[in-house]
N, C-alpha and C positions, 0 to 999 in steps of 0.2 A: 610595347617593347619591355620585357623584364629587366629589372635591375641585375647588375652583375656584381662580383666581388672586386673590391678595390685591389689593385695589383699590390704585391708585397713590396715593402720599403718604398713607398710612394714619394715622388717628388713633387712638391706644390708647384715648382716652376714648369714641370711638364704638364701638369693639370691646367695652369694658366695658358700654356701654348695649345693644349688640346681644345680649350674652349674658344680661343681666337680661330683656330682652324675650323671648328664646327660653325662658327659664325659665318666665315668666309665661304665655306662649302655650301651652307644653306642659301646665302646670297646668290650664289652661282647656280642654284637648283639642283644640287646633287641629290638623288633620290634617297640614298642612305641617310644623308645628314637631315633631310626634311622628315623622313620617318622617325628618327631619333628625336628630333624637336617635337613632332606631333605626339610621340609617346609620353614625353615628361614635361612639356610646357602647356600651362593652361590655355594659351591661345592657339593651340593645335599647330599643324605644320606650316611654318612661315619663316622668313628670315629674321632671326631674332637680333636684338642688341648684344653687345658684349656681355652685359649683366644677364640678359635672358639665356645666352648660351652657357654662362657659368652655372645657372640654375639647372639646365638640362643636364650638364656633366654631373653635377652633384646628385640630382635625383637618379641618373643612371647608375651611380654607384651606391644607391640606397640612402642617400642623406637628404634631409628635408630642405637644406638650403647651402649656398655656396660657403656661407660663414661656418655652418656646422661641419662641412667637409674640410675647410681650412683649419679649424680647431682640431679636428681629428689628426690631421697630418702633422700639425705642430706638436701634438702630443706624442706621436711616434718619433719625430725627430728629437725631442726633448729627452726622451728616454733610449734612444738609439745608442748602441755600443757595439764595437767590432773587436773584441778582445783577442781573437785569433789572428788579427792582422796587426797587432802591436808587437814589434820585435826589438824595439830600442828603449832603454830607460835612462833617465837623466841622473838617478841617484842609486846608491847600492841598495836602499830599502825597496825602491821600485823594481830594480832588477831581480831582487829576491822574489818579490810578489808576482812578477811576470812569469817566473819559473815555477812557483809553488802552487798555482791554483789551476783548476780546470778552465779551459778556455773554450771548449767545445770546437776545437780545430782538428786538424789531422795529426798534430803533435802532442796530444794529450797522453803522456807516457811516463812510466816510472823513471826514466833516465833524466827527464826534466826535473822531476820532484827530488831526485838524488842530488842534482846540481844546486837546486835550492837550499836543501839541507846543509850541504858542503858550504855554501855562501854564508849562510846564517851562522855556522860553526866559526867561520873565519871573522864574521863581523857581528858578534851578538849585540853590539850596541844600537843596532838599527831599531830595535823595538822601544828603545827609551826616547826616540825622536819622531817616530812615525806611528800614529794611531792605528793606521791600516795594517802595518807590519806587526804591531803589538796584538792586533785581533787575530791575524792569520796564525800567529804562534800561540795564541791564547796565553800571553804572557800577563798574569793577573796583577803583578806588581807595577809593570810598566803601564798597562791600561789604567789601573787605579790612578797613578800619578798623572797621567795625561788628561784624563777626564776630570780630575779634580781641579786642574788648572784651566780646563776649557770643556765644561759639559757638552757644549753644542758639537764638539768634535765627534761625538757618538754617531751623529747623522751626516757628517761632511763627506762629500764626494771627494775622491782623491786617489792616489796611487796611480799605476799605469793604465788602468781600465776606467778611472773615473767612477769607482764604485764607493758605496758606503762601507764602513769598517765591517759590519756584520756579514756582508757578502763575501769578504775576503776570509773571514773565519769559516763560513759554510762551504766554500769552494776550495779551501786549502787541502792539499793532499801530500805535503812534503814529510810529515812526521806522524805515522800511525801510533807512535809511542806516547803521544800526549793522552793523559787519562780522560776518561769520560767525565769525571767530576770537574777537572780543570776545564775541559771544553765547555760544558754546561754553565759553570760558574762565569766564564768569560762572556758567554752569550747573555746571560742574566744581567751581568754588569753593563754591557752596552744597552740593553733593553731598558734598564732602570734608569739610564741617563737619556732616554729618549730615542733610541735607535728604533726604526721602523720594522716591526716584525714582518711587514710585507714588502720590504725593499726588494728591488729588482731592476732588471733592465730589459730592453728588447733587442735580442740578438739579431744584427743586421736589419733592424727595423721590422722584423716580424711580429705579429700581433699575438704572440704567446710568451708572456713574460718569464724570464729565467729569474726566479725569486730566490730568497735565502733558502726557502724550503726546497726548491728544485735543487740547489747546490748541495744541501745536506743529503738529500735522498739519491743523487747521482743517477747513473744509468743513461741511456741514450743509444743512438744508432752505432756509436763507437764503443759501447759497453763500457762507459766511463765509471770508475768505481764510485760507490756511495762513500760518504764520510766515515771514517772508522767508527764513529759513534752516531750514526745517522739517525736511528730511532730516537735515542735520548735527546739529541740536538733538535730534532724535529718536534719533539714534545714541548720543549722549551719554547720554541717559536709559536707553536699552536696555543699554548697556555697564555702567551702574551698577545694573541689575536691574529696570528697568521691565518689566512683564509684557507681552509682545506680544499677548496674547489680550484686547484692548482693544475691547469691543464698541461703544462709543460712537464711538471713532475710526473704526472699520470703517463703522459706519452713516453717519457724517458724509461719508466720502469715497466712498461707493459710487455716488453719483449721477453723478459725472463719470467721464471715461474715462482720466484719469491713473492708472496703477496703481504708481506709484513707492512710495506708502505700503504697498501690499499686498506688493510684492516685499521691501521692507525688513522688514515684520513676519513674513513667512514665513521669511525668512533667519535671523531671531532666534527662531523657535520658535512662531509662530502655529499653533494646531491641535494643539499638544502640552503637556503639563504638566497641572497641576491647576487652572489658571485664576488663580493668584496670590492675592494678600491680599485683593482685593476679592471674590472668589469665596468666600474662607474667611469673610469677614464676612457676605455676603448669601445664600450657599448657592444653591439651585436657582432663586432669583429671577433670577440671571444665567445666560446660556447657557454650556454647557460649551465647551471648546476645539473639540471635534468638531462641536458644533452651530454654532459660529461659522463654521467652514469651510463647512458645509452651507448656512447662510444666504448667504454670499458666492457660493456656487456657483449657488444658486437665482436671486439677483438677477442675476448675470452671464448666466445662461442665458435668463431672461425678458426681457432687454434686449438680446439678440443681441451681447453683448460677448465676442466670441470670443477675443480676446487675454487677457481676464481669465480665461475658462474654461481656456484653455491653460496659463496661469500656475498655476492652482490645480491642474489635473491634474498638472503637472510636480512638484508638492509633495504628490502623493498623494490628492488629492480624488477621490472615487468618481464616475467619470462613467458608470458602467454601471448600478449598482443604483438601486432607488428612493429617493426621500427618506424620511426616517423616518416609519413609519406612525403614531408617537405624536404627530406634528405635524399638527394639524388646521386649519392656516391654509389659505385658499383656494388652489386650484390646486397644492397640494403633497402632500397625503396620498397616500402610495403611488405617486406619479408618478415616473417616471424622467426624468432630465435630457433625453433626446431627445423624449420624449412632451411635456414642458413646452415645449421649444423649438418643436416642431411646432404645438403648440396656441397658441403666442403669435406665429406667423409669423416665427420667428427663423431664417431659412434658412442663414445663415452658421454658426451653431452647430450646425445639424443636419448640415451637410456636414462641419464639423470632426469632430463625433462619429462619423459614419459613416466617416471616414478613420481614426479611432482603433479601428475594429472594432466599433463599436456597431451593431447591426442597424437598418436603415432602418424606421421605423413604418410599418405597413400603414394606409392612409386608410380607415377604416370607421367607421360609426356617427356620433354627433354630433360627437365629437372630430375624426374623419376630415374631416367636412364643414367644421368650423371651420378646421382646418388648410389644407384646399384653398381655401377663400374668401380666406384671409389670403395664400396663396402665389400667388393668381391662377390656379389650376389649374381652370378651367371645366369640363373634361371630367369630372373627379372630382366637381365640385359637381353637375353633371347627373346623375351616376350615383347621387348619395346625397341627392337632393332630397327623398326620403321622410323625411329627418330634419330637415327645416327647421323644422317646428313645435316639435319638441323643443329644437332649437338656440335658437330665439327665446326659449323659456321659460327655458332654462338660462342663456343669456348674452344678455339684453335689451339690454345696454349695449355689445355688442361693437363697434359702430361707434365708439364713443369710443376704445376700445383701438386700433382699426385707424387713426384719426386720430393718436393719440399715437405709434404706431409708424411714422407717415408712410407707411402702406400705402394710398395714395390709389387705387390700382388695385382695391382691395377694396370701397371705399366704394360706388360704383355698383351692384355686385353685391350687396352687403348689402341696399341699398335694394330692388333688384329681388326679393330673397328675402323682402321684407316686413319687414325690420328698420326701427325708427323712426329717421329721420334726426335726430330731436330727443330721442332717448332720453338719459338721464343715466347716466354710469358713471364709473370711474376710469381715469386714464391712467398712473398710475405703477405699478400692479399689475393683473394680469388678473383684476379682480374688479368685480362689477357693482353695488357700493354707489352709490347715486345721489348723485353729486357735481356733475359738469358735463357738458355736451354736447360733441359733436365740434366744433362751431364755437367753443367756449370754448378747446378744445385748439388748434385752428388759429390762433385769435387770440393765444394765449399764446406760441406757437412761431414766429409771424410767417410762417405758411405761406400766403401770399396766394392762390396757386393752389388750395390745398386749401379755403380760404374761399369761393372763387368757386365751386368744384364743389359744396360743400355747400349754398350759397345756390340754385344751379341745381337742386338736388335737392330743395329745399323747406325747408331749415334755417330756423328762425325767429330773426332777428337780435335780436328782443327778449326772448328766453327768458333767465331768470335761473338761475344755479347755486344748489345747494342749500346751500353753506357760507357764501358771501359775499353772497348775494342780488345779484349783479352780472351785467350783460349781457356778451356777447362784446366789445362795444365798450369797456365798462369794463375788461376784462382787457387789450385791447390798449393802452389808455391807461395802465394800471398798468405794464406792461411797457415802455412808451415806444416801441411800434411805430407810428411815425407813418403810414406808408403804409397799414398794416392799418386804423388808426383812420379814415383818409381814406376808405377803402373801405367801412367799416362804418356810418359816420356817417349818410350819407343814406338808408340802407336801413330804418331804423326809428326810432321815438320812444323814448327811454329812459324815458319816463313812462308808456308804454303798460303794461297789465297782461296 
């Protein structure tokens, strides 16, 4: 029986209970329990002692021993923080910090940062007594005085989130008027007094550290802004030893088209080395440097980001061979970059790869049919029509991906081939998990012509997505797309079922 990934934010107490349950179930002769014991215990399938059951649980999650699993969980708990769940502060300084910094919750917004600025204006004295507030404000005089009195304060956890001072500096967003020079000098002052350039925390116990570098570079699913002096601040951290193999920073910034962060990290060694202190702490729970490069290449190829593919290739990313066969994520296992690009309708990347000597993929079978549809190649579609039934079975939500790719030319052809215009799928990755419809995608991206096309093809304006139970109109209103909302509003009743 293969190992499985340890659940996010693990509880050691729950793992202890699981081991006891496994022991008891095996004693009772439960077949599943005995199979699990047989797969991971040197004694084969039998009723183990509690220690034996603990060993089985540890090995089931990929750890050599119960002690190793315990150390891993304790490491996660030591660095776990939940900044988005903290809403009360005991001091004015902490209240300022709570408002001033990115928390990666639903309320990261300019209104919070404006309130922080107003609070600071009313209480400028807070930087003279709180090293964490002085760091967030980049108050050089206050920082200098506080660190002179207590140099160890540069690395002390504190403030409302239990962070080190340099994290407050990197995550602060309350004052874009602080100069680049002042920001960088404040970071350098902290680092010269022993601040850790790899300081970070585990958001809700997830094993992708939110480091100082992550905070400086910003981004994320909520499109959080980068620090006003992101690149300069990141350079200071990297020069002081911050590891460029920063998985969370890469993830947060992968959604946009700006590659300045990636160029900077590649310049400083992204893709090389051992992964730094966080990978030393968390082991295989974090991707290796090589896996990070492969992840970035996969995302860039699947989203037709030809400039990013070119940048990664210039730094040695493999654009010829298949993605790792040990990686079983959808649309990745054993697939080459050009196969992925073709199956995602990413013609710019296909042409770039061909220009680099990668053979152009032959359009055959289901993958060939999908590539032809997304490319608008009707001749090949007609030639491969015998694969339509299999294509509909394998990619039932393909029309959602086409809408997300703005491949509107493909949408009528997909409907003609029998794909459901109201099918649910994902628009962020080529995977048919049932999330939202093509009309939801059009509404969220303010693609009015696309929405009209979908309605003409029979899209249901009242259909609700599977995650938020919202209609396309709800999505348009959420993203403040006024014209789209005005188009959708008279088409249906939001109360209909």
